[in-house]
VMD Tcl script that draws the C-alpha trace (Angstrom):
set ca {
  {116.30 195.40 188.10}
  {119.73 196.28 188.44}
  {119.96 194.73 191.60}
  {118.63 191.53 190.54}
  {121.58 191.44 187.84}
  {123.82 192.43 190.25}
  {123.00 189.56 192.65}
  {123.01 186.95 189.82}
  {126.55 188.02 188.62}
  {127.77 187.97 192.15}
  {126.14 184.52 192.71}
  {127.60 183.19 189.23}
  {131.27 184.44 190.46}
  {130.88 182.59 193.72}
  {129.53 179.53 192.26}
  {132.52 180.14 189.33}
  {134.97 180.16 191.87}
  {133.75 177.15 194.30}
  {133.58 174.82 191.24}
  {136.94 176.37 189.63}
  {138.75 175.63 192.79}
  {137.11 172.11 193.25}
  {138.32 171.39 189.85}
  {141.83 172.46 191.20}
  {141.78 170.42 193.98}
  {140.75 166.96 192.23}
  {143.54 167.81 189.65}
  {146.29 168.31 192.22}
  {144.92 165.15 194.00}
  {145.16 163.24 190.83}
  {148.55 164.30 190.12}
  {147.94 167.32 188.03}
  {150.20 170.49 187.88}
  {151.24 173.27 185.83}
  {154.39 174.37 184.57}
  {155.61 178.09 183.37}
  {158.39 180.51 183.67}
  {160.65 178.40 181.68}
  {164.13 179.55 181.49}
  {165.79 179.92 178.28}
  {169.30 179.15 179.53}
  {167.89 175.34 179.55}
  {168.74 175.43 175.96}
  {172.34 176.90 176.54}
  {174.24 174.25 174.63}
  {177.71 175.88 174.89}
  {179.78 173.70 176.60}
  {177.90 170.83 176.71}
  {179.05 167.73 177.17}
  {181.42 165.88 178.05}
  {179.90 163.22 175.20}
  {182.64 160.53 175.34}
  {183.05 157.61 172.23}
  {185.29 154.53 172.27}
  {186.69 153.30 169.42}
  {189.12 150.03 170.25}
  {192.00 151.71 171.77}
  {190.50 155.59 171.76}
  {188.33 157.58 173.57}
  {187.01 160.93 171.53}
  {185.93 163.37 174.24}
  {183.37 166.18 172.57}
  {181.91 169.41 173.88}
  {179.53 171.26 172.09}
  {180.71 175.06 171.49}
  {179.28 178.31 170.24}
  {175.96 179.46 170.40}
  {173.47 181.47 167.52}
  {174.74 184.90 169.14}
  {178.25 183.74 168.06}
  {177.33 182.50 164.86}
  {176.48 178.78 165.50}
  {177.75 175.57 166.83}
  {180.68 173.60 166.26}
  {182.41 170.37 167.94}
  {185.18 170.30 170.22}
  {187.22 166.71 170.09}
  {189.96 165.60 171.69}
  {191.16 161.99 171.76}
  {193.06 160.05 174.41}
  {194.50 156.51 175.01}
  {191.90 154.31 176.86}
  {194.43 153.58 179.22}
  {194.67 157.10 180.10}
  {192.84 159.19 183.28}
  {191.12 161.90 181.97}
  {190.37 164.99 183.20}
  {187.58 166.35 182.13}
  {184.54 169.02 182.81}
  {180.50 168.92 182.94}
  {179.11 172.53 183.09}
  {175.91 173.42 184.87}
  {174.23 176.76 182.90}
  {171.79 177.70 185.09}
  {174.67 178.69 188.00}
  {177.28 178.49 185.93}
  {178.57 175.96 187.69}
  {181.85 173.41 186.73}
  {181.55 169.76 187.61}
  {184.69 168.21 187.24}
  {185.63 164.36 186.60}
  {188.31 161.79 186.22}
  {187.14 159.93 183.64}
  {188.73 155.95 183.75}
  {187.60 153.82 180.96}
  {187.53 150.68 183.15}
  {183.43 149.97 183.71}
  {182.84 146.59 185.64}
  {179.73 145.55 186.66}
  {178.52 146.01 190.56}
  {177.71 143.24 192.96}
  {174.39 142.64 193.63}
  {174.10 142.13 197.39}
  {176.08 143.86 200.29}
  {176.34 143.55 203.77}
  {178.26 146.07 206.18}
  {175.74 147.57 208.01}
  {176.16 151.21 207.06}
  {174.07 153.65 206.54}
  {172.02 154.13 203.02}
  {170.74 157.28 201.59}
  {168.20 156.62 198.78}
  {166.36 158.84 196.22}
  {165.04 158.37 192.84}
  {163.21 160.05 189.95}
  {165.55 162.88 189.74}
  {164.36 162.73 186.28}
  {167.19 165.11 184.47}
  {167.10 167.80 187.92}
  {170.42 168.59 188.60}
  {170.08 171.43 190.93}
  {167.53 169.31 193.13}
  {169.53 166.61 193.08}
  {172.79 168.33 193.90}
  {171.07 170.36 196.48}
  {169.26 167.35 198.38}
  {173.16 165.61 198.47}
  {174.80 168.99 199.60}
  {172.12 169.29 202.68}
  {172.20 166.07 203.91}
  {175.83 165.56 203.86}
  {176.39 163.08 201.08}
  {178.51 165.60 199.55}
  {179.92 169.11 200.18}
  {179.69 172.33 198.10}
  {182.74 172.02 195.89}
  {180.86 168.79 195.05}
  {182.91 166.19 196.80}
  {182.00 163.08 198.40}
  {181.66 163.21 202.21}
  {179.43 160.46 203.35}
  {182.44 157.91 204.08}
  {181.78 154.40 203.71}
  {177.87 155.05 203.66}
  {176.28 153.81 200.60}
  {174.02 156.33 198.06}
  {171.13 154.21 196.58}
  {169.80 156.10 193.45}
  {166.67 154.25 192.51}
  {166.42 155.20 189.02}
  {164.86 157.30 186.41}
  {167.87 160.14 186.92}
  {167.20 160.44 182.78}
  {164.51 162.21 180.74}
  {162.03 164.80 181.13}
  {164.69 167.74 182.59}
  {167.41 169.66 180.64}
  {170.51 168.60 183.12}
  {170.56 164.96 182.03}
  {174.42 165.35 181.13}
  {175.03 167.16 184.33}
  {172.79 164.37 186.53}
  {175.11 161.65 184.86}
  {178.33 162.92 185.35}
  {177.79 163.96 189.11}
  {176.86 160.26 189.57}
  {179.89 159.08 188.15}
  {182.07 161.43 189.95}
  {180.70 160.59 193.19}
  {180.92 156.75 192.22}
  {184.47 156.93 191.57}
  {185.33 159.26 194.95}
  {182.87 156.93 196.95}
  {185.31 153.90 196.06}
  {188.07 155.40 197.59}
  {186.82 156.09 200.96}
  {185.05 152.50 201.45}
  {181.44 154.10 200.55}
  {179.15 153.49 197.45}
  {176.88 154.61 195.01}
  {174.56 152.28 193.91}
  {173.02 153.29 190.64}
  {169.95 151.00 189.97}
  {168.05 151.33 186.59}
  {164.85 152.42 186.01}
  {162.64 152.45 183.61}
  {163.58 155.66 181.77}
  {167.02 154.30 182.04}
  {166.21 151.50 179.93}
  {163.94 153.33 177.46}
  {166.74 155.13 176.74}
  {169.21 152.23 176.29}
  {166.69 151.16 173.86}
  {166.65 154.38 171.51}
  {162.93 155.69 173.04}
  {163.29 159.18 173.51}
  {159.63 160.01 173.73}
  {160.31 161.42 177.41}
  {163.61 162.98 176.44}
  {163.80 166.78 176.52}
  {164.37 167.72 172.47}
  {167.34 169.75 173.33}
  {169.25 166.35 173.31}
  {168.23 165.65 169.80}
  {170.08 168.69 168.19}
  {173.10 167.93 170.80}
  {173.67 164.47 169.04}
  {173.24 166.46 165.69}
  {175.79 168.55 166.51}
  {178.29 165.92 167.37}
  {177.02 164.09 164.12}
  {175.48 161.64 165.87}
  {171.98 160.24 166.10}
  {170.21 160.68 169.68}
  {170.23 156.99 169.92}
  {174.37 157.00 169.59}
  {174.35 159.12 172.83}
  {173.84 155.80 174.66}
  {174.76 152.93 172.11}
  {177.77 150.27 173.28}
  {180.37 152.97 171.26}
  {179.00 155.72 174.16}
  {181.21 155.71 177.57}
  {177.76 156.72 179.46}
  {176.13 154.46 177.32}
  {178.19 151.20 177.93}
  {178.27 152.43 181.75}
  {174.90 152.50 181.92}
  {174.77 149.25 180.84}
  {176.67 147.49 183.45}
  {174.15 148.54 185.88}
  {171.81 146.27 188.09}
  {167.99 146.62 188.10}
  {167.73 145.35 191.66}
  {170.03 144.80 194.44}
  {169.82 143.86 198.16}
  {171.76 146.30 200.87}
  {171.94 145.45 204.65}
  {169.02 143.11 203.84}
  {166.90 145.52 201.93}
  {166.22 145.20 198.45}
  {166.18 148.63 196.57}
  {164.20 148.29 192.98}
  {162.74 151.05 190.86}
  {159.35 149.22 190.03}
  {158.65 146.32 192.88}
  {159.09 142.75 193.17}
  {155.86 140.89 191.53}
  {154.64 138.05 193.97}
  {154.91 135.76 190.99}
  {158.73 136.01 190.98}
  {158.59 134.31 194.20}
  {157.92 131.09 191.71}
  {160.54 131.34 189.51}
  {163.91 129.55 190.09}
  {166.33 132.46 190.09}
  {168.07 134.66 192.56}
  {168.84 138.22 192.41}
  {172.34 137.87 190.59}
  {170.20 135.75 187.97}
  {167.57 138.35 187.38}
  {170.16 141.30 187.36}
  {171.85 139.04 184.39}
  {168.92 138.55 182.27}
  {167.20 142.09 182.80}
  {170.85 143.50 181.74}
  {171.23 141.36 178.71}
  {167.40 142.95 177.49}
  {168.38 146.72 178.29}
  {169.07 147.22 174.54}
  {165.81 145.17 173.52}
  {162.53 146.59 173.53}
  {159.70 144.53 174.97}
  {157.54 142.46 172.95}
  {154.38 140.21 174.46}
  {155.96 137.28 172.38}
  {153.71 133.91 171.86}
  {154.47 130.99 174.34}
  {156.33 133.91 176.59}
  {158.71 131.91 179.17}
  {160.02 133.62 182.28}
  {162.78 135.75 181.08}
  {159.77 137.65 179.12}
  {158.52 138.29 182.33}
  {161.40 139.48 184.01}
  {161.89 141.98 181.48}
  {157.91 142.64 180.64}
  {157.16 146.41 181.14}
  {154.23 145.23 183.42}
  {155.63 142.98 185.79}
  {159.45 143.39 185.26}
  {161.12 144.89 188.47}
  {162.27 148.28 186.84}
  {158.49 148.84 185.44}
  {155.83 146.59 188.25}
  {153.45 149.19 189.65}
  {151.55 146.62 191.62}
  {152.27 147.90 195.42}
  {149.96 150.74 193.91}
  {147.77 149.54 191.39}
  {146.80 145.83 192.14}
  {145.46 145.81 195.44}
  {148.29 143.48 197.02}
  {147.37 141.61 200.32}
  {150.38 141.70 203.23}
  {150.86 138.07 202.36}
  {151.49 138.60 198.46}
  {153.93 141.58 199.21}
  {155.52 139.08 201.78}
  {155.96 136.66 199.27}
  {158.48 138.69 197.22}
  {160.70 139.53 200.01}
  {160.74 136.22 201.41}
  {162.08 134.63 198.19}
  {165.12 137.10 198.36}
  {164.88 137.03 202.25}
  {164.80 140.64 202.54}
  {163.56 142.89 205.15}
  {161.60 145.42 202.85}
  {161.73 146.84 199.82}
  {162.39 150.42 198.74}
  {160.77 151.65 195.27}
  {160.42 154.46 193.32}
  {158.16 154.92 189.80}
  {155.11 155.53 191.32}
  {154.65 159.23 192.52}
  {153.87 159.62 196.41}
  {152.93 163.00 197.79}
  {155.70 161.90 200.47}
  {158.28 159.29 201.42}
  {156.24 156.94 203.07}
  {155.85 152.86 204.39}
  {153.33 150.68 202.96}
  {152.24 147.47 203.88}
  {153.07 147.33 207.64}
  {156.75 148.84 206.50}
  {157.45 146.19 204.20}
  {157.39 148.85 201.31}
  {158.98 152.41 201.31}
  {157.88 154.26 198.81}
  {160.15 157.29 197.88}
  {159.51 158.79 194.31}
  {158.18 162.16 195.00}
  {158.01 165.38 192.58}
  {161.39 167.11 192.57}
  {161.76 170.63 191.27}
  {162.84 171.12 188.02}
  {165.80 173.45 187.15}
  {164.22 175.66 184.71}
  {160.82 175.61 185.46}
  {158.60 176.74 188.19}
  {155.31 174.38 189.19}
  {151.98 174.78 190.59}
  {151.51 173.37 193.47}
  {155.38 174.13 194.15}
  {157.62 170.71 194.29}
  {159.91 169.65 196.91}
  {162.51 167.04 197.25}
  {162.37 164.13 199.72}
  {164.46 160.74 200.22}
  {164.92 158.13 202.85}
  {167.62 157.46 205.04}
  {167.93 153.34 206.74}
  {170.26 153.74 209.89}
  {170.70 151.21 212.93}
  {167.31 149.86 211.54}
  {165.56 152.83 211.94}
  {164.06 154.80 208.91}
  {163.87 158.27 208.04}
  {162.27 161.02 205.65}
  {164.59 163.00 204.44}
  {163.57 166.66 203.53}
  {164.88 169.44 201.34}
  {164.91 171.84 204.34}
  {168.03 169.17 205.70}
  {165.70 167.93 208.33}
  {164.52 164.63 209.17}
  {161.47 162.80 210.39}
  {161.15 159.02 211.62}
  {158.91 156.60 209.47}
}
mol new
graphics top color blue
foreach p $ca { graphics top sphere $p radius 0.5 }
foreach p [lrange $ca 0 end-1] q [lrange $ca 1 end] { graphics top cylinder $p $q radius 0.2 }
display resetview
């Protein structure tokens, strides 16, 4: 009797382990993951900022100071003329790193098209993960360990969704701004192409944002929406950005190009103008919708479209979108991949992977990847600094 029970238990545990392993494998295949071991430094608010607001001829630079242990929090504010260059500092609590920034109040809409045959390094969907973003740029020679631009006249292309989810959104945005200013001085470019999550934030949709930013806003005497509205420097800067750009013959867009877009009488500049004019307007399906609605739709718009992965497109349908804008290929984020890869005979390059979080451990583990285009060759860039030709 005991031997029979022992044998049955053994079979039960073997069966359980096999079924459990199968369930885990299926979950991982479909994108499931576990996160644990959260570091409480994620919620350190002392030195959070700068959060800058514009009022006619004045810039007010705000930081959160203090902690629960010191008795509470307070707002540290200082005012400057809009004509001044402002020296400021963002702070990364995990490593106690300071990010020096020089802020200029002039904000300009960037061009849509660039042609200079310089190398292009693209990465997407960082989602508030400062450390992974910084480390990737360092190991691939875009910046040095002091966060200084070292990519010369190259193009750093950020293909959307650098905000939400993570706890280092402030640090990520200010690093992008800093590098944008430094690249210009060397004849290089930082292209910040907005994804659907940047647009969500501009529309005051914070469903995917870390809850800590709600409390940060309150400590500044603001609502969370005001962190990105027209009085906010970061909000105005984000709202100036494009949703699609063509660089050295390649299209860069967060979601993709719907084949039907080839039937519209719009060029890239017009698309950017229309989409930008709706950055702060949540999309609603209207009766008698027009072409503009198609561009800003959260299904068919360039910052939202997932058709390359969900719609079983033909090669011809993909080519239609490229031919419309005389492009060689399109580089997209938005839809998670196991690795950076070419699709549709190399006409689509998908670069959205799961990047490591600053303050959490994940299973399965995450690893950053990006894309380098140089001399018409495509390279998959890995987190260890190596590259593999695609």
